[in-house]
C-alpha positions, 0 to 999 in steps of 0.5 A: 356830218363833217360840216355840221361838226365844224359848225358846232365846234365853231359856235362853241369856240365863239361862245367861250371866247366872248366873255374873254373879249369883254373882260376889263383890265385886272379881272384875270391873269394874263399870259401867253395865249390870252387875247382881248381888250385887257391884253390890248390895254396892257400892251398900250401901257407897255407901248407908252413906256417904250417897251413894245412896238405895237398893240395887237390884243394877243399876248405873244412872246413880244408882250411877255418879254415887255412884261418881264422888262417892266417887272424887272424895272419896277422890282416885281417878280419877273414871271412874264404874267400880268397878275394883280401886282403887275396890273396895279403897277401898270395902272398907276403909270400915267402918261410918261416920257423918257429924259436923259440925265445931263451934266449938272442934273439932280433929282431936284432940278429934273423934278422942277423941270417936269412939274413933279416931286423927287419922291415921284421920280424915285417911285416911278424909276424904282431908284434905290440910289439918288445919285444920277449918272450922265446918260441915265434914262429916267421916266418922267411925267409927260405934261401938256405944257412945253418945257423950258430948257437952257442951252448948254455949251456943246448943245445943238437942236439935234442932241436936244431933240433926242434928249427929249424925244421930239423932232428938231422941226418941232423945237424950231417951230415952237421957238420961231427959230429962223436958223435952227443951227444957230443956238447959243449957250444960255438961250432958253428954248421951249421943248414940246411934249412928245405925242407918245410916252 
């Protein structure tokens, strides 16, 4: 009798789980305990933003914390649930990367560098003030083309690589640098687009 009961319960669990797995992103509200393709999709978006380390398809405490951080950054109600507003905000984010504000940067120069508009940067980062702080991290669109960067006094390949989220080796290869430790202020470098973000 017990093996039959276990088999019946297993069948019921499987039958009730199948529709959940097949749901498209945005069809239900996601929270702790949810799992499926829609959870995996949300986790991938949060990973692209650097808010999560892995996508498992299961909505656990790490996912809830990442959702809350995302909601806070985008001026949404911070409840840790992926409802219609949070889903819409996640869905609107295309491929992005982080950029660290440097001395002399403005929204205008950053927008030009990344092929976007000042308005897009304001919206993407939920900025209420257009005054930037040195060291501030901004989300910027990630394009497929390398970026041009003019070396500033005090720069080295390591700090430039960190600023753009790429490796020293990737910059050296793209620019055909024989001696990566020898770069000069005013020199223009092409910066590869990171694979993630």
